[in-house]
N, C-alpha and C positions, 0 to 999 in steps of 0.2 A: 632675638631669634632663639626659639625654643626647641628643646629636642621633644621625641613623643614622650608622651606623659598622659597616662591611663588611669584613672581615678576609679573608685568602686562606685560613683554614681555617673559616670562617663557615660554618653549614649553614643552608639556606633551604628553607621548603615554600612553594610558591604554591597557595593555597587560596581558595575562593569562599563568600561568604557565611559562614553559621553553622559550617562544617566545618572551619574554622581551629582550632576548638577541638581537633579530633583531632589537630593537630600536635605539642600541648604535651608529651604523652610522651616523644617522639622528642628533643625539645630538652633534656631534662633533663639528660642525658651529656655534651653539646656542650661542646667548650672552647676557644671558637675564638682567645684570646688567652693563651697560656700567659705566663707571667712576669707579667701585668699584677694588680695587686693593687687591688681599688676599697674604697670605703669599708669596708664589712661583714667582707670575706676579709682584713684586716690587724688585727694584733695589737699595734698601739701603742695607747697611752693615750687619745690624739688620735686617731680613725680619718681615716685618710690612705691614699693609694696606697702600694705599694711601690717607687716612683720618685722622683727629683728634685723637689722642691715646685715646681710651677708659679707663677709670680710672679703670674698672674691670678687663681689660686686663694688667695692670701694674704691682704694686709692690704687688698685694693681697699675701695670705700666703698658699694660696691653688690651684695656678694654675696647669694646666697640659699641655701638656705631662710632663714625668718624666723620668728621667735616671733610672732604676732598677738595682742598684747595689748589686748582690746576695753574696756578701760576708758582707752586713751590713742590710741583712733580719732579721724581726723577725718572727721566726715561732709561726703559729696560728692553734691549733691542731683542733680549732671549723671551720677553713674554709674548710669544705668536698666537697664531690660532689654537683655540681649545679644538679638543676632538669629542664631539658630543655622539654617543653611542645610543641607539634606541629611541631617541627625542622624534625621529622622525616615523616611528610605526607605534600603532594602540598595541600596548605588550599584553602578553597572556597573562593570566593571572587576576585579581581582584584588587580593587581598589576600596582603601577604609576612610570616610571623612568623618571628624570629629568637632565637635566645639569644646574645647579644653578649656574654657573659662576666659579665656585671654584672646583667641583668635581661632579661625577656622583653619584646620589643619587636614590635608590630604595625604594618608599614609602610604607609602610606597614600598613597605620595609619588608613586603613576603619575600621569600627566598627566590622564587621564580621571576618576580618581577625586577627586585633590585641586579640581578645578574645581567639582565637587558637593558637596564639604563645606566648608563655612567660616564664621566667624563675622565679626560686624561691630557697630556701634553701641556703645552699654553703656559711653561714653566711650573707646574704640577708636580710634585716628588711622589708618583705614582698614578695608578688608579683607584678612582674613587665612583662607589656605587651609590645610587639614589637611594635616601630615606624617605623623606618625607617633603613637601612644599607647604607654606602658609603665607600669610598677607601680614601688613603692617596698615592703619589707615588713619585719618584725623576725625573731623566732626565737619557738621555743616558750614562751621565758619572758619576752618583751619585744614591744612595739607598734614600730612602723615606719616611720609617716608622717614625713616629711621638715620639712614644717611642722608647728608647733606651734599650739595653740588655748588662750590663758591658760596656756599653759606645759602643756597636756597634750598628751601625743604618742598619736595614734591607730594603731591595729592596722597600718592601710595607706593609701597615697596612689595615686592615680593621674592622670598627667599626658598631656594629649593638645596637643601641638605643633603651634604654626600658623606659617607662616611669611606676612609682610605681601606683599600680591599685587602689590605695585608694583615688588617685587624679583625677580630671574630666578633665581636662584640661593640657596643657602642660605649659601654663602661670600659674596656680595654682602651678604643680610640682615644677619650678622654684624658687618660694617663700619658699623652703624647701629643706635642707641639704640632704635628701634621697629621693629626687624627682625623680633622673634620675639613671639609671646603665646601664653603658656601657661595652659589651664586645669587647675586644681588640684581634685582630689576627695576628701575623706578617706572611707573604709571603717570601718564598725564592725561589731562582731560580733553577729548576731541569731540567734535560733533556727532560723530556716527563710527560704527566699528562693522566690519564684516565677521558675522560668528560661526565658527567652523561647525561643521556636521558630525566631525568625528573628534575622538579626543586623543589626541598626540600630544606630547607634552613641548612640541616644536609649535603648535599653535600659540601657548603661552608666550613666546620669545619673539624680540625683534626680527626684523628680517634676517635670513643667513648671511647676507652680505654685511650686516652691519655688527656682527657678532665679534669683528677683531679688535673694536674699539673700547678697550675695559681698562680699571684700575686694580691694583692687587697691594694687598697688606695683609701684614700677620695681627690677628685679634682674639676676640672671645665670642662666646654665645652673649647673646644680648638679654637673656632671661635668664633666672637664677638657674645653675649656681654660676652664671658667667666664668665658666673655664677657658683660659687661652690656649685654647687648641685648635684655633680656626684660621684656616685660609681663606681670608675674604676675596672675591672678584666680585666686583661693582660695575656693571656695563655701562656705556656713556649713552647709550640709546634708548630712550623711554619708550615703553609699551604705552600703545594709546587705549584709553576706555572710555566709554561713553557717561556721561553726565549722569543720566539714570541709573547705571551700574552701579557706579560710585556711591550713591544716595542710597542705594538698596544694601549696600554693607551699612553705612552709618545707620539707616534708620530701622534695620531688621533683628540684626544681632543684637545681645545683651550679654552683661557680665553676670557673674555670678550675684546672686541676690543679698541685699544690705536692708536685714529687718524686713519691712515689707514692700520694699520698694526695688523695683528691679531696672538699674540702669543701663542706659543702651550702651553698646560696646563701641566706643569712640576713643581716639587717642592714644590706641593702644601700641604705641611705641617708646622707646628710650631715647634721651636726649642725645646728642654728639659727645664722646667723652674726648677728654685730652690725649694727643699723640705721646705725650711725654719723649719727644724725641726721635719716635717712630719714623720711617720712610714710607711714603704712598707711592707705588711705582706706576708708570704709565705704559702701557703695550705699545708694541710698535705703531699702531695705529690710531691709537687714543690720541685725542686733544690735549696738550698739555700748557695751557695758556688760559687766561680768564674768559668769560665771559657767560652770556646767559645760557642756562641748559634747556630753556623752553624752546624748542625748535620743532619745527613740524617734521615727523618721519618721513621718507619718501613714499610710502605706502600704508593707506589703514591696515592696521595688524587685527588678529583675532585672538584675542585674550579669553573667550568664551566665558566669562564671568558673569555669574548670577543670571544667567539666563533663564533661569527657573523661577527666582525671586521676584520677576517682574510678571508673571502670570501666576495663575491658581494652583500648579501643580504640587504635588507633594508625594513623600516617597511612602512605600509599605515596608515597616520596619524588618 
């Protein structure tokens, strides 16, 4: 899970509401950070950057992601419903979409927007304002979620990054173990999805009645510098995505160029890290026993992912 990063060659398009999808095709060829090799673009046995190993991303005790073994969870009755503010509205302000060289990130960090989109309750130590959301995925031959559930890796994972409202800057928040809170959502492949005609963050999430089931642990960012300042919330209910939509991620976006080669952006996930004695807690409504996570939701959801990639539309810079 990465924080916002804007390099000198990064390309941005400012969009409003649902139109952010139209920017995705133009981001496919952007290579803002030449020479940086993220998890999926490296050819090492253990996926790693093509850079000296960052000490914080090595053997520390609270690294992310992790495997969530539902047979070993500890039930926490204090983990009730999370309060979602602004997720049911198209907020004021503008969106910024970026291909940062290792994922597609939608920035929500403008002051106006972040004040309207926030989470609290559910055992969180305060109110957290939304910063950005991004995705991790696999390849045509494999899945790509960062967290795993009972050892299963699902096709895709979305992270919505929030910052503790008591801190004024991201740098300040990263100096505290409660500085960031990230919501993680698994994606599973279905036969079809209903696409929303408006852009509200709630359309990216499972049905509201299924948001009570989640898992909680203390961890880290999953990209450099891997700071251990994240309260992770991983939701049990997967979001459904069409096979064609997932394939569009895999086949269209690219990592930074390596010589004359432009590698496809695949497998941009970090493998699960050791728990080192940490506890993973289950909310009151979460499943705390083993079993396959591959179950069909009660209704087809509307992630509105990559609609534009399936057509000829492209943005105006």
